[in-house]
C-alpha positions, 0 to 999 in steps of 0.5 A, spaced: 500 500 500 502 506 498 499 513 499 501 520 495 499 527 495 499 529 488 500 536 488 498 537 481 492 533 481 485 535 484 481 532 489 475 528 486 469 525 489 469 518 491 477 518 492 479 515 498 484 519 503 486 518 510 487 524 515 494 525 518 492 527 524 486 522 525 488 516 522 483 512 527 478 515 523 479 509 517 478 510 510 475 517 508 471 518 502 471 525 498 464 527 499 464 535 497 469 540 493 466 547 493 469 554 495 476 551 496 474 547 501 474 539 502 469 535 505 471 528 507 466 522 510 469 517 514 464 511 514 467 507 519 467 513 525 461 516 523 464 522 522 465 528 517 471 533 516 472 539 512 479 542 510 481 548 507 483 545 500 490 548 499 493 545 506 488 539 508 492 534 512 490 528 508 493 523 504 491 519 498 490 511 499 493 507 493 493 500 493 498 496 489 498 490 485 499 484 490 496 487 496 490 484 499 483 489 500 476 488 502 470 490 499 465 493 504 461 487 504 466 483 506 469 480 500 477 480 500 481 480 493 488 480 491 489 485 487 492 484 480 491 490 476 489 498 478 486 502 473 485 509 473 478 512 471 477 520 471 481 521 477 478 515 481 481 508 482 478 501 480 482 495 483 481 488 479 483 482 483 482 474 485 477 473 490 479 469 497 474 464 499 471 463 506 477 459 508 482 465 506 484 461 500 485 464 493 480 462 488 480 464 480 474 468 481 475 475 479 472 481 482 473 489 480 472 494 486 471 501 485 475 505 491 469 508 493 466 501 495 472 499 499 471 497 506 472 503 511 474 500 517 482 500 515 487 502 520 494 503 518 498 502 525 504 497 523 510 501 521 510 497 514 503 499 513 504 506 515 510 507 511 507 505 505 501 509 506 505 515 507 504 516 514 511 519 515 513 522 522 519 526 523 525 523 524 526 526 531 520 523 533 523 516 531 529 517 535 524 519 541 521 513 540 527 509 540 529 513 547 523 511 550 523 504 549 530 504 551 529 508 557 523 504 559 527 497 559 533 500 563 528 502 568 525 496 569 531 492 570 533 497 575 534 494 582 530 501 584 524 500 580 518 502 584 522 506 589 524 511 585 518 515 584 515 517 591 517 524 594 521 521 600 527 522 603 533 517 602 532 514 609 536 507 609 531 503 614 525 505 610 528 503 603 530 497 606 523 495 609 520 497 602 524 493 598 524 487 602 517 487 603 515 489 596 519 484 593 514 478 596 508 476 593 502 478 597 506 480 603 503 480 610 507 484 615 507 488 621 510 495 620 512 497 627 517 502 627 518 506 633 514 513 633 517 518 628 521 513 624 516 513 618 511 507 618 506 511 613 512 512 608 514 505 608 507 502 607 506 507 601 513 505 598 511 498 599 504 499 595 507 504 590 512 498 588 507 493 588 502 497 584 507 499 579 510 492 578 503 490 577 503 485 583 497 489 586 491 492 582 486 493 588 488 496 595 484 498 601 486 502 606 483 503 613 485 508 618 482 512 624 477 517 622 481 522 624 487 520 619 483 519 613 484 526 610 492 526 612 492 519 608 489 521 602 493 527 602 500 523 603 498 518 598 497 523 593 502 528 595 508 523 596 506 517 592 502 520 586 496 515 588 489 517 588 485 514 593 477 514 593 475 516 600 469 512 602 464 515 607 456 514 607 455 520 603 459 518 597 457 511 598 450 514 597 452 518 591 455 512 588 449 508 589 444 513 586 440 514 592 437 521 593 437 520 601 440 515 605 438 512 612 441 513 618 447 509 620 446 502 623 449 502 630 453 496 631 450 490 634 453 484 638 451 479 632 457 482 628 458 476 623 450 475 622 449 482 620 455 482 615 452 476 611 447 481 608 448 482 601 447 489 598 442 490 592 445 496 590 452 497 586 458 496 590 461 502 592 468 498 594 468 496 587 467 503 584 475 505 584 481 501 584 484 504 590 479 505 596 480 509 603 475 509 609 475 509 616 475 503 621 469 507 624 465 507 618 466 499 617 464 497 624 458 502 625 455 500 618 454 492 617 452 493 610 458 497 608 462 492 611 459 486 607 460 490 601 467 491 603 468 483 604 465 482 597 470 486 593 476 483 592 483 486 595 490 485 593 493 489 599 489 491 605 493 496 609 491 498 617 494 504 620 494 504 628 493 497 629 494 497 636 487 499 637 485 492 635 484 489 642 483 481 642 484 476 648 482 469 649 476 471 653 473 477 648 474 480 641 473 487 640 469 489 634 474 493 631 478 486 631 473 482 628 472 487 622 479 487 620 480 479 621 474 478 616 478 483 611 484 480 612 481 473 610 479 476 604 485 480 602 491 477 599 496 481 602 496 485 609 500 491 612 499 492 619 502 499 622 503 500 629 508 504 633 507 500 639 506 493 637 506 491 645 502 497 647 496 493 649 500 487 652 503 481 649 496 478 648 494 483 643 501 483 640 500 476 638 493 477 636 496 482 630 501 477 628 495 472 628 491 477 623 497 476 618 498 468 619 492 465 623 495 458 621 502 460 624 500 464 630 494 459 633 496 458 640 498 464 645 501 459 650 506 457 645 507 464 642 509 466 649 514 460 650 517 462 643 518 469 645 522 467 651 527 463 647 530 469 643 534 471 649 540 465 647 539 466 640 541 474 641 547 472 645 549 468 639 548 474 635 552 478 639 558 474 640 558 473 632 557 481 632 563 481 636 567 476 632 565 479 625 571 484 625 576 479 626 581 477 621 582 470 624 581 464 619 577 459 623 570 459 626 572 458 634 569 452 637 564 455 642 561 459 636 561 452 632 557 449 638 552 454 639 551 455 631 549 447 631 543 448 635 540 453 630 543 451 623 544 444 619 551 441 618 552 443 611 551 450 613 556 450 618 561 447 614 559 452 609 561 457 614 567 454 616 570 453 609 568 461 608 572 463 614 578 459 612 578 462 605 576 469 607 576 471 614 572 470 620 569 476 619 565 474 613 563 468 616 560 471 622 556 476 617 554 470 613 552 466 620 548 472 622 544 473 616 542 465 616 540 466 623 536 472 622 533 469 616 531 462 619 529 464 626 524 469 630 518 473 627 523 477 623 520 475 617 513 478 619 515 483 623 519 489 622 521 494 628 527 499 627 528 503 633 531 510 634 538 507 637 539 504 630 537 510 626 540 517 626 537 523 625 533 525 631 533 531 635 534 531 643 528 532 647 528 537 653 523 537 659 521 544 661 517 543 668 513 549 670 510 549 677 504 553 678 502 555 686 495 554 688 492 557 695 492 551 700 484 551 700 484 550 692 490 545 693 486 541 698 479 541 694 483 539 688 486 533 692 479 531 694 477 529 687 478 523 683 485 522 680 482 523 673 479 530 675 486 532 678 490 530 672 485 534 668 484 540 673 479 544 668 474 540 671 475 543 678 475 550 676 469 548 671 465 546 678 467 553 681 466 558 675 463 558 668 469 561 666 474 556 668 479 559 663 480 565 667 481 562 674 485 556 672 493 558 673 495 554 667 491 558 662 494 564 664 501 561 664 500 558 657 498 565 654 504 568 657 509 563 654 506 564 647 507 571 648 514 570 650 515 566 644 511 569 638 516 567 633 515 560 635 510 555 633 507 551 639 503 545 639 498 544 645 495 537 646 490 536 652 485 530 653 479 533 652 476 537 645 472 541 650 478 544 653 481 545 646 476 549 643 475 553 650 483 554 650 483 556 643 477 561 643 480 564 649 487 565 646 484 568 640 479 572 642 481 575 649 489 575 648 489 576 640 493 570 638 493 567 632 491 560 633 488 554 630 484 548 633 484 541 632 479 536 635 474 530 634 468 535 634 470 538 627 469 534 620 475 532 616 476 538 612 476 543 618 481 539 621 485 539 615 485 546 614 487 547 621 493 543 620 495 547 614 494 554 617 498 551 623 503 549 618 504 556 614 510 558 616 509 566 614 502 567 615 499 561 619 497 560 626 502 561 632 499 555 636 495 549 634 491 546 640 489 539 639 485 534 643 488 527 644 486 525 637 492 530 635 497 525 638 496 520 633 498 520 626 499 527 625 506 530 623 508 537 626 516 536 626 516 544 623 515 546 630 520 545 636 515 547 642 510 542 645 505 544 651 502 538 655 496 541 658 495 535 661 498 528 662 495 521 660 496 516 664 498 511 658 506 512 657 505 510 650 500 515 649 505 520 652 510 518 647 505 518 641 504 526 643 511 527 643 512 523 637 508 529 633 514 533 634 520 528 635 521 525 628 526 524 622 526 531 619 526 535 626 531 540 625 532 542 633 531 540 640 524 539 642 522 543 648 517 539 652 513 544 657 509 541 662 505 546 667 503 543 674 500 545 680 505 544 686 503 539 691 498 535 686 498 529 683 500 532 676 507 534 679 508 526 682 506 524 675 511 528 671 516 526 676 514 518 675 515 519 668 521 523 668 525 520 674 522 513 674 522 512 666 525 518 663 520 518 658 520 525 656 527 526 654 528 519 651 523 514 647 520 509 652 519 503 649 518 499 656 513 504 659 507 501 658 510 494 661 512 498 667 506 502 668 502 495 668 507 492 673 506 498 678 499 501 676 496 498 683 501 502 687 502 508 682 495 510 682 493 511 689 500 514 691 499 519 686 493 522 690 496 520 697 500 525 701 506 519 702 512 522 700 516 516 703 512 511 699 512 515 693 520 515 693 520 508 694 516 507 688 520 511 684 526 507 686 523 501 684 520 504 677 527 506 676 530 499 677 525 495 674 525 500 667 533 499 667 532 491 667 527 491 662 531 495 657 537 491 658 532 485 657 530 488 650 537 489 648 538 482 650 532 479 647 527 480 641 528 487 640 535 487 638 534 481 633 528 485 630 533 491 629 538 487 625 533 484 621 529 490 620 535 494 616 541 491 613 546 496 612 549 494 606 543 492 602 540 499 604 546 503 602 546 500 595 539 502 594 540 509 597 546 510 593 542 507 586 537 512 588 542 518 589 545 516 583 538 516 579 537 523 582 543 526 579 542 523 572 540 529 567 538 524 562 530 525 564 531 532 564 533 532 556 528 526 555 522 530 557 525 537 554 524 533 547 517 530 549 515 537 551 517 539 544 514 533 540 507 534 543 507 542 543 507 543 551 510 550 553 515 550 558 518 556 562 523 557 567 520 558 574 526 558 579 533 554 580 532 547 579 524 548 577 520 550 571 512 551 569 509 547 564 502 547 561 498 546 555 499 550 549 494 551 543 498 547 538 498 541 542 499 534 538 494 531 543 488 534 546 490 532 553 497 530 555 497 524 561 498 527 568 498 535 565 492 539 568 489 544 564 492 549 569 499 546 568 504 544 573 510 547 577 515 541 576 522 540 579 527 534 578 531 535 585 529 531 591 530 536 596 527 542 593 520 537 592 521 535 599 521 543 601 516 545 596 509 541 596 506 546 591 511 542 586 511 536 582 517 531 583 518 529 576 522 522 576 521 516 571 516 513 575 511 520 575 505 519 572 506 524 567 513 521 565 509 514 565 504 517 561 508 520 556 512 513 555 505 510 554 503 515 549 509 514 545 510 506 546 503 504 545 501 508 539 504 509 532 508 516 534 514 516 531 514 509 528 515 511 521 520 516 518 524 519 512 530 523 512 537 524 509 544 523 511 550 527 508 556 523 510 562 523 505 564 515 505 557 514 503 555 515 496 549 519 494 542 517 492 542 510 496 537 508 501 538 505 508 533 502 512 533 503 520 528 498 523 527 497 531 524 490 533 521 489 540 521 482 544 513 482 545 511 477 550 503 479 552 503 476 560 499 477 566 503 484 569 504 480 576 509 476 572 514 482 571 517 478 565 520 485 563 525 484 569 527 478 566 528 481 559 534 485 559 535 486 551 528 487 549 530 492 544 533 490 537 536 495 532 538 493 525 541 499 520 542 496 513 545 499 507 542 498 500 547 492 499 544 489 506 550 490 510 548 492 517 551 498 520 548 498 527 555 497 530 558 503 526 552 508 526 549 509 533 542 512 534 545 518 537 551 519 532 546 518 527 541 523 529 546 529 529 547 528 522 540 527 519 536 532 516 528 533 515 525 532 508 518 535 507 512 530 508 510 531 500 517 529 498 518 523 503 511 520 501 513 521 493 520 518 494 517 512 499 512 510 493 517 510 488 522 506 492 517 501 495 520 495 491 527 496 494 524 498 501 520 491 501 526 487 499 530 491 504 525 490 510 525 482 508 533 483 509 532 486 516 527 481 518 532 476 516 537 479 520 533 480 526 529 473 526 535 468 528 536 473 534 529 471 537 530 464 539 537 467 543 533 473 546 528 468 549 532 463 551 536 468 555 530 471 558 528 464 560 534 462 563 534 468 567 527 467 570 529 460 571 535 462 575 532 467 579 526 464 581 529 457 583 534 461 587 529 464 591 525 457 591 530 453 594 531 459 599 524 459 601 524 451 601 530 451 606 527 456 610 520 453 611 523 447 614 526 451 620 522 458 620 514 457 620 513 464 618 514 462 611 508 460 608 506 455 603 502 459 599 509 463 598 512 457 595 506 455 591 506 462 588 514 461 586 513 455 583 506 457 579 510 463 577 516 459 574 511 455 570 507 461 567 513 465 566 517 459 562 510 458 558 509 466 556 516 467 554 516 461 550 510 465 546 514 471 545 515 474 538 520 479 535 515 485 533 517 490 528 516 496 532 518 502 527 522 504 521 526 509 518 528 510 511 534 514 510 537 517 503 544 519 502 545 525 499 
């Protein structure tokens, strides 16, 4: 087939032409020619187009002898001759029968009776149909395919896109978990270490790799909008937030019933089926609150009916469970955990509610593994001797000796098989004791403990945290006032506003803490201050007083506000130029929200739960905090407030250091502590302080010896984490993305201008190649390629190879006909003028389920052939970058005419190119099959070995690897080299 626009030839009604800009319309028929206007009808699309005749972007379709065409009634013929009659063509040919065999029957088809449902998408068809692109677009297509392949082979694939700091422990966990099939793990880093980031990284990697298509995030009500914004801002993941109003809208209901209170017969209620469309299937990524599910049985039933590849649950320590009683929240998540393939549980305090509830959360991950609480408790105690062995190996790993000491060999024999110990002994002899010790630690961590399902980094092992300083502010009361307050129950003594409320309606004018807070804020007007108190009423009253009576810039954050109001308050506080000086939060402000841009925290009252105290302080004490965190605690001299501060500070050191053992100590001494706080017995209180200090010190020592140290080693392996950090940092410095996108913007007509250093503004133009460019809103984008700038400027998009705009551009190029044909000239002295060269790009095409990630096993999926007129391959001599600098454009009309005349020669050259490429298909497939076999078998052998000694390895993981290997080999065997694009070069 060929296509040419004859300059001297007039358009004739009945001729067949195609639109250059809208080839998808199919074959067009000249319908009308009048007043220098041309009207084409496109029957296949049911469309008409009118063009100015002198510059109509259309091209004539002329089929050649030997080609196959189809009549509009479906009859196909092979053309034997072409006759021109008054400007239109008549095709004579032999008819094909229904079995596609050629008959002797002849048929003549006028061109206006040709089937209009014709698409010119293959490079060969487009080239010979005259649909010729710019030679620079061909080069851009090649670079797109090449960059796609390079990034997919990278060890940081899926981790490069998010707007996050390059923190080793987060990247290690994300990489370790995201590589698994349907991961089920508990992310339990201490407060401030970034569990949300880790979960987002895992989700992003699994989504971009195809392992996950549908995900559900369940969070506390107060954190819905924060998660929604974080997923979009940091990870470019657009979640749908489901609440009752949104569900009603999806179901098309004009009014909605009141939500049903949760009933005890939890399971039976959830068996009801909804007759409406399931809102949980309205999007691939869904976010909702735990309360929404637990208080709406019908909605929960719909959530269960939807399929989930990954379920994420934040603040999992709220899921209370015991052998005697199971909370509604736990039952809710347990049901979802059974239907979801993967599960990520997030909690900063894995043992906040005791070892029993910790076991319960592990039970959600794998009920077959964690089925007996007593056995679990015994297992936990067994970690101490294992930790002693690991500590001994850590001490030995720096030694240069050439043998494993006999005592270590004996201890290792309790945990590792004989062949593994022999391997370690040989490694020590061949290298040194240090390398053997490192290898032994790796084996021990892999095979024992909960390290495979539980990740917990502590501040002791992660750098970058600030100091914490306690500022105690004593406030005096009259003897009468103090005596009255001490008569109250402990809770009311700690939240003393209840006392003043009973005395006066305007309690804030009488409570000394309020006046003290006002003075503190006025003395530190240039500082951001976060105030946390237990009650929403107290928070609102304080905010009203400070704003209206004292003229301070304030914001309030409590459960009485809706989510949008809370987010606005947090944003107002975060505004460093014109925002609020102080944000006053109720207790919900101590979970999930991050305010590390502030350094001053006021604890207006104190919680009795040590872990809740740590949660409060953790709002400021996080990675990214740049200065010392100042913790202010006002208290009445001689009150229970003063004693509780002293117990926390002197007994637990909970203010100035993180306190992982606080809750255990509280449980141990609660029966003594609570009465002593309200009694006037200094000797008893001093004795309790001493006992608390001793017990806390012992617990800390036990944690260092036991499971926590093992988890710390297994939750971030520095060498592996460093490789990821270095690779990402190197990727950030690579300028190829900037150059690539500049070429993309130029090719598609996107306007770009400098915004500031390291950033630019891009926006659609009036001459865009496409109506809408993926990821580019009509209002435009401010973008930066620099990670640090993106972290400090939320108004800028962080552009990486994984950003939706870049991925959309690559799909727009690679999955369409963009640049898959070109014609240009080349002036190069060694080459004689007037000869043709053919450049062909072939792609190893292997359609397969995305989750197999076969592209990761095809390192060379792009093949280039560059033939001269004699059939010699010049690919090695003239690289595509070198060639691109020498090529010159040819006017489209001239290019179409030259292709038409050179068609016989080009057909022959194309056959030679295929002959060159085809033999390499088998080699490429064999290499890919061998690579996938080696990688999966290595992992399969490792998992099988681990399964024998570590019950945390699920059989489903092994089964999946076996199925994946078989499926990968099958699909790879079906792979084919496909011609992707052609460029014709004429030497001049």
